[in-house]
The first five atom37 places (N, CA, C, CB, O) and aatype in JSON, in Angstrom:
{
  "aatype": [20, 20, 20, 20, 20, 20, 20, 20, 20, 20, 20, 20, 20, 20, 20, 20, 20, 20, 20, 20, 20, 20, 20, 20, 20, 20, 20, 20, 20, 20, 20, 20, 20, 20, 20, 20, 20, 20, 20, 20, 20, 20, 20, 20, 20, 20, 20, 20, 20, 20, 20, 20, 20, 20, 20, 20, 20, 20, 20, 20, 20, 20, 20, 20, 20, 20, 20, 20, 20, 20, 20, 20, 20, 20, 20, 20, 20, 20, 20, 20, 20, 20, 20, 20, 20, 20, 20, 20, 20, 20, 20, 20, 20, 20, 20, 20, 20, 20, 20, 20, 20, 20, 20, 20, 20, 20, 20, 20, 20, 20, 20, 20, 20, 20, 20, 20, 20, 20, 20, 20, 20, 20, 20, 20, 20, 20, 20, 20, 20, 20, 20, 20, 20, 20, 20, 20, 20, 20, 20, 20, 20, 20],
  "atom_mask": [
    [1, 1, 1, 1, 1],
    [1, 1, 1, 1, 1],
    [1, 1, 1, 1, 1],
    [1, 1, 1, 1, 1],
    [1, 1, 1, 1, 1],
    [1, 1, 1, 1, 1],
    [1, 1, 1, 1, 1],
    [1, 1, 1, 1, 1],
    [1, 1, 1, 1, 1],
    [1, 1, 1, 1, 1],
    [1, 1, 1, 1, 1],
    [1, 1, 1, 1, 1],
    [1, 1, 1, 1, 1],
    [1, 1, 1, 1, 1],
    [1, 1, 1, 1, 1],
    [1, 1, 1, 1, 1],
    [1, 1, 1, 1, 1],
    [1, 1, 1, 1, 1],
    [1, 1, 1, 1, 1],
    [1, 1, 1, 1, 1],
    [1, 1, 1, 1, 1],
    [1, 1, 1, 1, 1],
    [1, 1, 1, 1, 1],
    [1, 1, 1, 1, 1],
    [1, 1, 1, 1, 1],
    [1, 1, 1, 1, 1],
    [1, 1, 1, 1, 1],
    [1, 1, 1, 1, 1],
    [1, 1, 1, 1, 1],
    [1, 1, 1, 1, 1],
    [1, 1, 1, 1, 1],
    [1, 1, 1, 1, 1],
    [1, 1, 1, 1, 1],
    [1, 1, 1, 1, 1],
    [1, 1, 1, 1, 1],
    [1, 1, 1, 1, 1],
    [1, 1, 1, 1, 1],
    [1, 1, 1, 1, 1],
    [1, 1, 1, 1, 1],
    [1, 1, 1, 1, 1],
    [1, 1, 1, 1, 1],
    [1, 1, 1, 1, 1],
    [1, 1, 1, 1, 1],
    [1, 1, 1, 1, 1],
    [1, 1, 1, 1, 1],
    [1, 1, 1, 1, 1],
    [1, 1, 1, 1, 1],
    [1, 1, 1, 1, 1],
    [1, 1, 1, 1, 1],
    [1, 1, 1, 1, 1],
    [1, 1, 1, 1, 1],
    [1, 1, 1, 1, 1],
    [1, 1, 1, 1, 1],
    [1, 1, 1, 1, 1],
    [1, 1, 1, 1, 1],
    [1, 1, 1, 1, 1],
    [1, 1, 1, 1, 1],
    [1, 1, 1, 1, 1],
    [1, 1, 1, 1, 1],
    [1, 1, 1, 1, 1],
    [1, 1, 1, 1, 1],
    [1, 1, 1, 1, 1],
    [1, 1, 1, 1, 1],
    [1, 1, 1, 1, 1],
    [1, 1, 1, 1, 1],
    [1, 1, 1, 1, 1],
    [1, 1, 1, 1, 1],
    [1, 1, 1, 1, 1],
    [1, 1, 1, 1, 1],
    [1, 1, 1, 1, 1],
    [1, 1, 1, 1, 1],
    [1, 1, 1, 1, 1],
    [1, 1, 1, 1, 1],
    [1, 1, 1, 1, 1],
    [1, 1, 1, 1, 1],
    [1, 1, 1, 1, 1],
    [1, 1, 1, 1, 1],
    [1, 1, 1, 1, 1],
    [1, 1, 1, 1, 1],
    [1, 1, 1, 1, 1],
    [1, 1, 1, 1, 1],
    [1, 1, 1, 1, 1],
    [1, 1, 1, 1, 1],
    [1, 1, 1, 1, 1],
    [1, 1, 1, 1, 1],
    [1, 1, 1, 1, 1],
    [1, 1, 1, 1, 1],
    [1, 1, 1, 1, 1],
    [1, 1, 1, 1, 1],
    [1, 1, 1, 1, 1],
    [1, 1, 1, 1, 1],
    [1, 1, 1, 1, 1],
    [1, 1, 1, 1, 1],
    [1, 1, 1, 1, 1],
    [1, 1, 1, 1, 1],
    [1, 1, 1, 1, 1],
    [1, 1, 1, 1, 1],
    [1, 1, 1, 1, 1],
    [1, 1, 1, 1, 1],
    [1, 1, 1, 1, 1],
    [1, 1, 1, 1, 1],
    [1, 1, 1, 1, 1],
    [1, 1, 1, 1, 1],
    [1, 1, 1, 1, 1],
    [1, 1, 1, 1, 1],
    [1, 1, 1, 1, 1],
    [1, 1, 1, 1, 1],
    [1, 1, 1, 1, 1],
    [1, 1, 1, 1, 1],
    [1, 1, 1, 1, 1],
    [1, 1, 1, 1, 1],
    [1, 1, 1, 1, 1],
    [1, 1, 1, 1, 1],
    [1, 1, 1, 1, 1],
    [1, 1, 1, 1, 1],
    [1, 1, 1, 1, 1],
    [1, 1, 1, 1, 1],
    [1, 1, 1, 1, 1],
    [1, 1, 1, 1, 1],
    [1, 1, 1, 1, 1],
    [1, 1, 1, 1, 1],
    [1, 1, 1, 1, 1],
    [1, 1, 1, 1, 1],
    [1, 1, 1, 1, 1],
    [1, 1, 1, 1, 1],
    [1, 1, 1, 1, 1],
    [1, 1, 1, 1, 1],
    [1, 1, 1, 1, 1],
    [1, 1, 1, 1, 1],
    [1, 1, 1, 1, 1],
    [1, 1, 1, 1, 1],
    [1, 1, 1, 1, 1],
    [1, 1, 1, 1, 1],
    [1, 1, 1, 1, 1],
    [1, 1, 1, 1, 1],
    [1, 1, 1, 1, 1],
    [1, 1, 1, 1, 1],
    [1, 1, 1, 1, 1],
    [1, 1, 1, 1, 1],
    [1, 1, 1, 1, 1],
    [1, 1, 1, 1, 1],
    [1, 1, 1, 1, 1]
  ],
  "atom_positions": [
    [[37.11, -35.93, 21.62], [37.23, -36.67, 22.46], [35.31, -36.58, 22.74], [38.51, -36.19, 23.62], [34.42, -36.05, 22.07]],
    [[35.27, -37.44, 24.2], [33.79, -37.8, 24.61], [33.65, -36.67, 25.73], [33.54, -39.55, 25.23], [34.57, -36.38, 26.5]],
    [[32.38, -36.07, 25.75], [32.07, -35.19, 26.54], [32.46, -35.38, 28.09], [30.8, -35.05, 26.31], [33.04, -34.57, 28.8]],
    [[31.89, -36.91, 28.49], [32.52, -37.07, 29.39], [33.84, -37.29, 29.97], [32.1, -37.51, 29.54], [33.94, -37.81, 31.08]],
    [[34.87, -36.93, 29.28], [36.48, -37.32, 29.6], [37.14, -35.75, 29.64], [37.34, -38.46, 28.13], [38.18, -35.42, 30.21]],
    [[36.09, -34.76, 28.72], [35.78, -33.52, 28.63], [35.47, -32.49, 29.86], [34.82, -33.62, 27.88], [36.05, -31.5, 30.31]],
    [[34.38, -33.13, 30.14], [34.05, -32.74, 31.88], [34.64, -32.98, 32.56], [33.13, -33.12, 32.59], [34.82, -31.96, 33.24]],
    [[35.6, -34.34, 33.22], [36.62, -34.47, 33.94], [37.75, -33.64, 34.03], [36.95, -35.41, 33.72], [38.11, -33.26, 35.14]],
    [[38.61, -33.16, 32.6], [39.32, -32.14, 32.55], [39.19, -31.36, 33.03], [39.49, -31.79, 31.87], [39.95, -30.98, 33.92]],
    [[37.92, -30.61, 32.56], [37.5, -29.38, 32.91], [37.34, -28.87, 34.47], [36.35, -29.29, 32.28], [37.64, -27.79, 34.98]],
    [[36.65, -30.2, 35.1], [36.75, -30.73, 36.57], [37.97, -30.22, 37.5], [36.86, -32.3, 36.51], [37.97, -29.33, 38.35]],
    [[39.0, -31.07, 37.06], [40.28, -31.25, 37.43], [41.14, -29.62, 37.33], [40.89, -32.5, 36.38], [41.91, -29.18, 38.19]],
    [[40.81, -29.03, 36.24], [41.37, -27.6, 36.33], [40.44, -26.39, 37.04], [41.66, -27.17, 34.82], [40.67, -25.18, 37.06]],
    [[39.98, -26.68, 37.27], [38.74, -25.75, 38.13], [37.69, -24.74, 37.26], [39.57, -24.61, 39.25], [37.19, -23.63, 37.45]],
    [[37.64, -25.74, 36.23], [37.59, -24.53, 34.92], [35.8, -24.77, 34.65], [38.89, -25.07, 33.05], [35.24, -25.29, 35.61]],
    [[34.83, -24.39, 33.31], [33.43, -25.39, 33.04], [33.9, -25.25, 31.5], [31.45, -24.7, 33.56], [34.78, -24.62, 30.92]],
    [[33.07, -25.97, 31.2], [33.07, -26.68, 29.97], [31.72, -26.28, 28.9], [33.08, -28.26, 30.4], [30.56, -26.68, 29.02]],
    [[32.16, -25.55, 28.04], [31.11, -24.53, 27.34], [31.3, -24.98, 26.07], [31.35, -22.85, 27.47], [32.3, -25.51, 25.56]],
    [[29.8, -24.61, 25.42], [29.96, -25.37, 24.32], [29.27, -24.19, 23.52], [29.31, -26.96, 24.33], [28.18, -23.64, 23.63]],
    [[30.48, -24.0, 22.55], [30.35, -22.98, 21.29], [29.29, -23.2, 20.49], [31.49, -23.01, 20.37], [28.47, -22.28, 20.38]],
    [[29.07, -24.49, 19.76], [28.54, -24.71, 18.87], [27.69, -26.18, 18.87], [29.45, -24.48, 18.03], [28.12, -27.07, 18.13]],
    [[26.56, -26.41, 19.62], [26.21, -27.09, 19.39], [25.33, -27.88, 18.31], [26.16, -26.93, 20.02], [25.0, -29.06, 18.34]],
    [[25.02, -26.76, 17.2], [24.46, -27.59, 16.14], [24.99, -28.41, 15.41], [24.0, -27.06, 15.41], [24.54, -29.34, 14.74]],
    [[26.7, -27.71, 15.69], [28.15, -28.73, 14.65], [27.72, -30.25, 15.19], [30.45, -28.28, 15.31], [27.06, -30.51, 16.19]],
    [[28.34, -31.24, 14.15], [28.75, -32.73, 14.43], [29.82, -33.16, 14.48], [28.37, -33.51, 13.73], [30.51, -33.17, 13.46]],
    [[30.21, -33.55, 15.45], [30.21, -33.14, 17.1], [29.98, -32.38, 17.61], [30.94, -33.09, 17.7], [30.19, -31.46, 16.82]],
    [[29.71, -32.05, 18.29], [29.36, -30.9, 18.83], [31.02, -29.99, 19.37], [28.19, -31.37, 20.14], [31.92, -30.76, 19.7]],
    [[31.3, -28.61, 19.42], [32.35, -27.83, 19.29], [32.11, -27.4, 20.99], [32.27, -26.61, 17.93], [31.05, -26.85, 21.27]],
    [[33.06, -27.65, 22.0], [33.45, -26.88, 23.21], [34.53, -26.11, 23.72], [33.41, -27.5, 23.93], [35.6, -26.43, 23.23]],
    [[34.59, -25.18, 24.56], [35.76, -25.06, 25.31], [35.61, -25.06, 26.72], [36.42, -23.97, 24.95], [34.57, -25.07, 27.36]],
    [[37.04, -25.04, 27.21], [36.98, -25.09, 28.61], [37.69, -23.48, 28.78], [37.9, -26.58, 29.35], [38.6, -22.92, 28.17]],
    [[36.89, -23.07, 29.79], [37.11, -21.74, 30.25], [36.79, -21.88, 31.41], [36.49, -20.68, 29.65], [36.5, -22.91, 32.02]],
    [[36.85, -20.52, 31.83], [36.02, -19.8, 33.1], [34.66, -19.16, 32.51], [37.01, -18.45, 33.87], [34.63, -18.17, 31.78]],
    [[33.79, -19.74, 32.84], [32.43, -19.12, 32.49], [32.31, -17.5, 32.97], [31.21, -20.05, 33.26], [32.08, -16.49, 32.3]],
    [[32.56, -17.68, 34.47], [32.1, -15.94, 34.96], [33.09, -15.11, 34.35], [32.16, -15.51, 36.81], [32.68, -13.95, 34.22]],
    [[34.35, -15.31, 33.89], [34.9, -14.57, 33.32], [34.68, -14.11, 32.02], [35.74, -14.88, 33.45], [34.78, -12.94, 31.66]],
    [[34.32, -15.29, 31.16], [33.82, -15.17, 29.81], [32.67, -14.37, 29.86], [33.52, -16.46, 29.16], [32.72, -13.21, 29.44]],
    [[31.8, -14.79, 30.26], [30.1, -13.54, 30.38], [30.64, -12.26, 31.0], [28.5, -14.18, 31.77], [29.94, -11.28, 30.71]],
    [[31.53, -12.04, 31.67], [31.88, -11.14, 32.09], [32.95, -9.71, 31.13], [32.36, -11.86, 33.11], [33.12, -8.5, 31.29]],
    [[33.45, -10.74, 30.16], [34.06, -9.83, 28.89], [33.1, -9.68, 27.51], [35.54, -10.59, 28.35], [33.32, -9.03, 26.49]],
    [[31.94, -10.53, 27.88], [31.08, -10.3, 26.57], [30.17, -9.07, 27.19], [30.07, -11.83, 25.99], [30.1, -8.19, 26.34]],
    [[29.5, -8.74, 28.28], [29.06, -8.06, 28.48], [29.85, -6.51, 28.23], [28.67, -8.53, 29.44], [29.53, -5.61, 27.45]],
    [[30.94, -6.58, 29.15], [32.08, -5.42, 28.65], [31.53, -5.43, 27.17], [34.03, -5.91, 28.8], [30.42, -4.96, 26.92]],
    [[32.33, -5.96, 26.21], [32.21, -6.14, 24.96], [30.55, -5.51, 24.39], [32.52, -7.73, 24.78], [30.54, -4.55, 23.62]],
    [[29.64, -5.94, 24.7], [28.27, -5.09, 24.58], [28.52, -3.67, 25.2], [26.94, -5.85, 25.44], [28.44, -2.77, 24.37]],
    [[28.87, -3.2, 26.69], [28.68, -2.41, 26.49], [29.66, -1.01, 25.52], [28.32, -2.49, 27.51], [29.47, 0.15, 25.17]],
    [[30.58, -1.9, 25.43], [31.61, -1.01, 24.31], [30.68, -0.57, 22.97], [33.1, -2.16, 23.66], [30.43, 0.47, 22.36]],
    [[30.38, -1.82, 22.88], [29.47, -1.35, 21.22], [28.64, -0.39, 21.65], [28.35, -2.64, 20.35], [28.97, 0.71, 21.2]],
    [[27.43, -0.37, 22.55], [26.33, 0.47, 22.84], [27.11, 2.11, 22.51], [25.73, 0.15, 24.62], [26.6, 2.99, 21.81]],
    [[28.16, 2.18, 23.07], [28.57, 3.49, 23.45], [28.92, 3.72, 22.13], [29.67, 3.71, 24.59], [28.53, 4.81, 21.72]],
    [[29.53, 3.05, 21.34], [30.25, 4.03, 20.08], [28.86, 4.18, 19.08], [31.88, 3.07, 19.04], [28.65, 5.05, 18.24]],
    [[28.03, 3.09, 19.45], [26.27, 3.84, 18.46], [26.21, 4.9, 18.66], [24.61, 3.46, 18.86], [26.52, 5.24, 19.8]],
    [[25.79, 6.0, 17.66], [25.23, 7.29, 17.47], [23.9, 7.11, 17.13], [25.92, 8.08, 16.48], [23.47, 6.57, 16.11]],
    [[23.24, 7.62, 18.1], [21.79, 7.56, 17.63], [21.53, 8.89, 17.41], [20.74, 6.92, 18.6], [22.04, 9.84, 18.0]],
    [[20.49, 8.92, 16.33], [20.15, 10.19, 15.47], [19.03, 10.56, 16.35], [19.72, 9.97, 13.76], [18.16, 9.8, 16.78]],
    [[19.19, 12.11, 16.63], [18.1, 12.94, 17.16], [17.3, 13.45, 15.86], [18.7, 14.21, 18.1], [17.59, 13.23, 14.68]],
    [[16.27, 14.15, 16.38], [14.99, 14.7, 15.87], [15.13, 16.2, 15.95], [13.72, 14.2, 16.7], [14.29, 16.58, 16.76]],
    [[15.78, 17.16, 15.51], [15.79, 18.72, 15.57], [14.67, 19.36, 14.81], [17.13, 19.3, 14.99], [14.4, 18.96, 13.67]],
    [[13.89, 20.49, 15.45], [12.75, 20.92, 14.85], [12.84, 22.6, 14.44], [11.55, 20.56, 15.87], [13.15, 23.44, 15.29]],
    [[12.61, 22.85, 13.42], [12.98, 24.05, 12.46], [11.46, 24.54, 12.36], [13.8, 23.59, 10.79], [10.65, 23.83, 11.75]],
    [[11.02, 25.85, 13.0], [9.47, 26.15, 12.87], [10.0, 27.19, 12.17], [8.34, 26.43, 14.2], [11.16, 27.52, 12.41]],
    [[9.14, 27.97, 11.06], [9.03, 29.13, 10.24], [7.19, 29.37, 9.94], [10.05, 28.81, 8.72], [6.34, 28.51, 10.12]],
    [[7.02, 30.43, 9.57], [5.48, 30.95, 9.29], [5.33, 31.34, 7.96], [5.02, 32.19, 10.14], [6.17, 31.86, 7.24]],
    [[3.98, 31.0, 7.67], [3.95, 31.58, 5.92], [4.05, 32.65, 5.43], [2.95, 31.44, 5.25], [3.6, 33.0, 4.34]],
    [[4.8, 33.41, 6.34], [4.92, 34.82, 6.17], [6.3, 35.24, 6.71], [3.77, 35.57, 6.89], [6.48, 36.32, 7.26]],
    [[7.64, 33.98, 6.43], [8.36, 34.42, 6.52], [9.49, 35.13, 5.42], [8.47, 33.78, 7.16], [9.0, 34.88, 4.32]],
    [[10.72, 35.86, 5.23], [11.06, 36.34, 4.76], [12.05, 35.43, 4.08], [11.15, 37.25, 5.31], [12.5, 34.37, 4.53]],
    [[12.35, 36.05, 2.82], [13.7, 34.72, 2.05], [14.83, 34.67, 2.83], [14.5, 35.13, 0.36], [15.29, 33.55, 3.08]],
    [[15.49, 35.86, 3.37], [16.37, 35.32, 3.79], [16.49, 35.02, 4.81], [17.05, 35.67, 3.6], [17.55, 34.51, 5.16]],
    [[15.16, 35.25, 5.96], [14.93, 34.11, 7.71], [15.0, 32.15, 7.11], [12.38, 34.53, 8.72], [15.36, 31.02, 7.47]],
    [[14.36, 32.9, 6.03], [13.85, 30.97, 5.52], [15.56, 30.84, 5.39], [12.54, 30.48, 3.34], [15.92, 30.41, 6.48]],
    [[16.68, 31.03, 4.56], [17.72, 30.85, 4.52], [18.56, 30.45, 5.21], [17.93, 31.41, 4.27], [19.4, 29.6, 4.91]],
    [[18.38, 31.28, 6.72], [18.8, 31.22, 7.41], [18.8, 29.62, 8.55], [18.43, 32.33, 7.57], [19.65, 28.89, 9.07]],
    [[17.0, 29.74, 8.48], [16.46, 28.57, 8.78], [17.03, 26.92, 8.3], [15.23, 28.83, 8.32], [17.08, 25.84, 8.88]],
    [[17.41, 27.41, 6.93], [17.8, 26.44, 5.99], [19.07, 25.92, 6.41], [17.84, 26.97, 4.64], [19.47, 24.76, 6.51]],
    [[19.65, 27.08, 6.63], [21.74, 27.22, 7.29], [22.06, 25.79, 8.1], [22.13, 28.93, 9.02], [22.89, 24.89, 7.92]],
    [[20.65, 26.09, 9.37], [21.1, 25.99, 10.81], [20.56, 24.37, 10.47], [20.27, 27.18, 12.27], [21.26, 23.46, 10.91]],
    [[19.23, 24.0, 9.65], [18.56, 22.49, 9.31], [20.08, 22.11, 8.57], [16.79, 22.42, 8.04], [20.55, 21.05, 8.98]],
    [[20.77, 22.71, 7.73], [21.8, 21.95, 6.93], [22.55, 21.23, 8.0], [22.79, 22.9, 6.0], [22.74, 20.02, 8.07]],
    [[23.09, 22.5, 9.13], [24.07, 21.82, 9.57], [23.86, 20.49, 10.81], [24.88, 22.92, 9.98], [24.78, 19.78, 11.22]],
    [[22.06, 20.38, 11.34], [21.25, 19.52, 12.03], [21.85, 18.42, 11.36], [19.69, 19.69, 11.97], [22.59, 17.58, 11.87]],
    [[21.39, 18.5, 9.9], [21.87, 16.95, 9.18], [22.93, 16.24, 8.47], [21.23, 16.7, 8.41], [22.9, 15.14, 7.92]],
    [[24.07, 17.25, 8.63], [25.54, 17.11, 8.07], [26.0, 16.63, 9.48], [26.39, 18.63, 7.36], [27.05, 15.99, 9.41]],
    [[25.4, 16.81, 10.98], [25.59, 16.0, 11.87], [24.89, 14.81, 11.76], [25.41, 16.54, 12.9], [25.2, 13.99, 12.63]],
    [[24.43, 14.61, 11.33], [23.13, 12.87, 10.96], [22.36, 13.0, 12.03], [23.86, 10.84, 11.05], [22.25, 12.04, 12.79]],
    [[21.67, 14.22, 12.29], [20.3, 14.48, 12.76], [19.5, 14.04, 11.88], [19.97, 15.8, 13.04], [20.09, 13.61, 10.88]],
    [[18.5, 13.99, 11.85], [16.9, 14.27, 11.39], [16.55, 15.85, 11.84], [15.68, 13.06, 12.3], [16.95, 16.53, 12.78]],
    [[15.41, 16.17, 10.49], [15.15, 17.67, 11.04], [13.66, 17.67, 10.18], [16.56, 19.13, 10.52], [13.32, 17.22, 9.08]],
    [[12.85, 18.58, 11.46], [11.47, 18.03, 11.6], [11.07, 19.72, 11.02], [10.85, 17.31, 13.48], [11.11, 20.63, 11.85]],
    [[10.75, 20.0, 9.73], [10.43, 21.66, 9.71], [8.83, 21.73, 9.83], [11.0, 22.52, 8.12], [8.06, 20.92, 9.31]],
    [[8.47, 22.8, 10.56], [6.88, 22.93, 10.55], [6.97, 24.35, 10.45], [5.92, 22.35, 11.92], [7.65, 25.24, 10.95]],
    [[5.59, 24.18, 9.18], [4.95, 25.6, 9.22], [3.74, 25.84, 10.28], [4.39, 25.92, 7.76], [2.85, 25.0, 10.31]],
    [[3.67, 27.01, 11.16], [3.21, 27.29, 12.22], [2.25, 28.26, 11.56], [4.18, 27.69, 13.28], [2.58, 29.28, 10.96]],
    [[0.86, 27.75, 11.79], [-0.07, 29.11, 11.2], [-1.43, 29.59, 12.34], [-0.94, 28.54, 9.42], [-2.39, 29.01, 12.86]],
    [[-0.97, 30.73, 12.36], [-1.85, 32.03, 13.22], [-2.83, 32.21, 12.57], [-1.24, 33.5, 13.4], [-2.69, 32.57, 11.4]],
    [[-4.3, 32.0, 13.19], [-5.08, 33.1, 12.55], [-6.02, 32.98, 11.85], [-4.51, 33.76, 11.91], [-6.94, 32.17, 11.99]],
    [[-5.84, 34.02, 10.76], [-6.29, 33.91, 9.85], [-5.7, 33.7, 8.36], [-6.83, 34.68, 10.05], [-6.21, 34.03, 7.29]],
    [[-4.15, 32.87, 8.68], [-2.95, 32.45, 7.97], [-3.6, 31.27, 7.4], [-1.57, 32.17, 8.85], [-3.5, 31.02, 6.2]],
    [[-4.31, 30.5, 8.25], [-5.25, 29.06, 7.95], [-6.21, 29.18, 6.74], [-6.29, 28.67, 9.3], [-6.86, 28.19, 6.38]],
    [[-6.28, 30.05, 6.26], [-6.96, 30.11, 4.95], [-6.68, 30.51, 3.91], [-7.76, 30.54, 4.94], [-7.4, 30.89, 2.98]],
    [[-5.13, 30.4, 4.06], [-4.15, 30.56, 2.97], [-3.37, 29.13, 2.77], [-3.08, 31.81, 3.34], [-2.41, 29.44, 2.07]],
    [[-3.3, 27.8, 3.02], [-2.21, 27.15, 3.36], [-1.46, 27.09, 1.46], [-2.74, 25.46, 4.33], [-0.28, 26.75, 1.34]],
    [[-1.91, 27.28, 0.78], [-0.97, 27.3, -0.2], [0.28, 27.86, -0.18], [-1.43, 27.74, -1.08], [1.31, 27.55, -0.77]],
    [[0.05, 28.67, 0.53], [1.87, 30.11, 1.11], [1.8, 29.32, 1.8], [2.1, 32.1, 1.84], [1.57, 28.46, 0.94]],
    [[1.79, 28.58, 3.02], [2.6, 27.54, 3.82], [3.03, 26.38, 2.59], [1.53, 26.79, 5.21], [3.9, 26.66, 1.77]],
    [[2.65, 25.69, 2.58], [3.17, 24.82, 1.06], [4.34, 25.43, 0.3], [1.92, 24.79, -0.18], [5.45, 24.91, 0.2]],
    [[4.0, 26.45, -0.15], [4.72, 26.84, -1.16], [6.73, 27.25, -0.08], [3.56, 28.48, -2.05], [7.91, 27.26, -0.43]],
    [[5.82, 27.55, 1.49], [7.57, 27.82, 1.9], [7.91, 26.57, 2.14], [8.04, 28.82, 3.33], [9.12, 26.33, 2.13]],
    [[7.0, 25.5, 2.41], [7.72, 24.2, 2.72], [8.67, 23.63, 1.23], [6.37, 22.97, 3.22], [9.85, 23.28, 1.23]],
    [[7.97, 23.67, 0.33], [8.56, 23.14, -1.1], [9.97, 24.46, -0.92], [7.09, 23.36, -2.89], [11.11, 24.03, -1.02]],
    [[9.8, 25.73, -0.71], [11.28, 26.7, -1.1], [11.89, 26.01, 0.07], [11.28, 28.76, -1.01], [12.82, 25.44, -0.5]],
    [[12.02, 25.57, 1.73], [13.14, 25.31, 2.54], [13.18, 23.91, 2.06], [13.03, 25.59, 4.18], [14.25, 23.36, 2.32]],
    [[12.32, 23.19, 1.43], [13.14, 21.63, 0.77], [13.92, 20.97, -0.09], [12.65, 20.99, 0.47], [14.51, 19.89, -0.19]],
    [[13.63, 22.53, -1.02], [14.7, 22.84, -2.18], [15.91, 23.21, -1.8], [14.35, 23.85, -3.05], [16.93, 23.05, -2.47]],
    [[15.79, 23.91, -0.35], [17.24, 24.51, -0.05], [17.97, 23.67, 0.52], [17.32, 25.67, 0.76], [19.15, 23.9, 0.28]],
    [[17.77, 22.6, 1.32], [18.38, 21.8, 2.14], [18.94, 20.22, 1.07], [17.17, 21.55, 3.49], [19.86, 19.45, 1.36]],
    [[18.07, 20.17, -0.08], [17.6, 19.07, -1.32], [19.37, 18.28, -1.16], [17.05, 20.12, -3.48], [19.73, 17.14, -0.9]],
    [[20.01, 19.39, -1.41], [21.98, 18.87, -1.8], [22.09, 17.76, -0.58], [23.66, 20.6, -1.45], [22.69, 16.73, -0.88]],
    [[21.45, 17.91, 1.11], [22.19, 16.72, 2.08], [20.72, 16.06, 2.66], [23.43, 17.49, 3.62], [20.57, 15.46, 3.73]],
    [[20.05, 16.23, 2.0], [18.38, 15.86, 2.81], [17.54, 15.04, 2.32], [17.4, 16.97, 2.92], [16.7, 15.56, 1.59]],
    [[17.5, 14.37, 2.41], [16.43, 13.08, 1.87], [14.9, 13.74, 2.44], [16.86, 11.14, 2.82], [15.02, 14.51, 3.39]],
    [[13.64, 13.52, 1.98], [12.29, 13.96, 2.64], [11.63, 12.34, 2.99], [11.17, 15.06, 1.36], [10.84, 11.68, 2.31]],
    [[12.35, 11.96, 4.49], [11.53, 11.32, 5.27], [10.34, 10.51, 5.19], [11.3, 11.96, 5.81], [10.05, 9.36, 4.85]],
    [[9.44, 12.15, 5.89], [7.97, 11.62, 5.94], [7.57, 12.66, 4.85], [7.03, 11.7, 7.59], [8.37, 13.6, 4.87]],
    [[6.76, 12.78, 4.04], [6.33, 14.16, 3.42], [5.47, 15.02, 3.91], [5.86, 14.05, 2.33], [5.05, 14.93, 5.06]],
    [[5.08, 16.03, 3.0], [4.83, 17.13, 4.28], [3.14, 16.79, 4.74], [5.06, 19.14, 3.64], [2.33, 16.45, 3.88]],
    [[2.82, 16.9, 5.93], [1.6, 16.51, 6.17], [1.1, 17.21, 7.13], [1.49, 15.3, 6.4], [1.74, 17.35, 8.17]],
    [[-0.38, 17.92, 6.9], [-1.1, 18.4, 7.97], [-1.24, 17.87, 9.46], [-2.17, 18.42, 7.51], [-1.69, 16.73, 9.58]],
    [[-0.85, 18.72, 10.83], [-1.46, 18.32, 11.79], [-2.03, 19.47, 12.58], [-0.66, 17.5, 12.45], [-1.3, 20.0, 13.42]],
    [[-3.1, 19.86, 12.43], [-3.93, 21.3, 12.97], [-3.5, 22.13, 12.37], [-3.86, 21.83, 14.35], [-3.68, 22.19, 11.15]],
    [[-2.83, 23.01, 13.01], [-2.56, 24.25, 12.16], [-0.86, 24.15, 12.15], [-3.26, 25.85, 12.93], [-0.09, 25.08, 12.38]],
    [[-0.53, 22.86, 11.83], [1.08, 23.01, 11.62], [1.01, 21.98, 10.55], [2.26, 22.64, 13.05], [0.5, 20.89, 10.82]],
    [[1.35, 22.17, 9.68], [1.95, 21.68, 8.23], [3.26, 21.0, 8.62], [2.26, 23.01, 7.06], [4.03, 21.89, 8.98]],
    [[3.92, 19.65, 8.7], [5.03, 19.31, 8.97], [5.48, 18.44, 8.0], [5.09, 18.89, 10.13], [4.85, 17.76, 7.19]],
    [[7.23, 18.59, 8.28], [7.59, 17.15, 6.82], [8.91, 16.84, 7.76], [8.14, 17.81, 4.44], [9.43, 17.7, 8.47]],
    [[9.29, 15.71, 7.66], [10.7, 15.45, 8.34], [11.85, 15.21, 7.55], [10.66, 14.34, 9.18], [11.67, 14.05, 7.18]],
    [[12.78, 15.54, 7.12], [13.78, 15.59, 6.27], [14.83, 14.54, 7.24], [14.28, 17.27, 5.91], [14.94, 14.54, 8.47]],
    [[15.53, 13.65, 6.24], [16.57, 12.59, 7.25], [18.03, 13.47, 6.34], [16.32, 10.1, 6.88], [17.85, 14.49, 5.68]],
    [[19.46, 12.77, 6.5], [20.18, 13.49, 5.57], [20.68, 11.98, 4.41], [21.63, 14.49, 6.51], [20.46, 10.77, 4.47]],
    [[21.17, 12.58, 3.76], [21.39, 11.39, 2.69], [22.7, 10.96, 3.44], [21.59, 11.85, 0.82], [23.43, 11.44, 4.32]],
    [[22.62, 9.45, 2.4], [23.5, 8.53, 2.67], [24.95, 8.87, 2.14], [22.98, 7.32, 2.16], [24.99, 9.43, 1.05]],
    [[26.2, 8.58, 2.82], [27.39, 9.31, 2.36], [27.37, 7.99, 1.57], [28.77, 9.88, 3.43], [28.25, 7.74, 0.75]]
  ]
}
């Protein structure tokens, strides 16, 4: 059908002519109420945004002198965060003269990573930021 004939039909029905696929040969068009169509599209977009899950970054702080049981408790909390689909930032916080023994903090970080390795991948390798030794862990894909 010609575009002129389609426009006349749409005008008689009080509707709009909407081009669905302009690249096709010949172009594909629909006769519809364009205002209602746009509203439905916006409604679908809102609904899809509502169903999306955004990943938060939770933070777990430990010190170089942390005990084994305390480290396991912190790892359990990180385990729960990772199972919920959140990322976890692990921070080893140094105070005062503790900074002269960085290898102790690196050992604590490696032990922590090994405790949560069953549910986490290292998203960002351990790095130094002032008095903080940080690492970001992401949940493993299911």
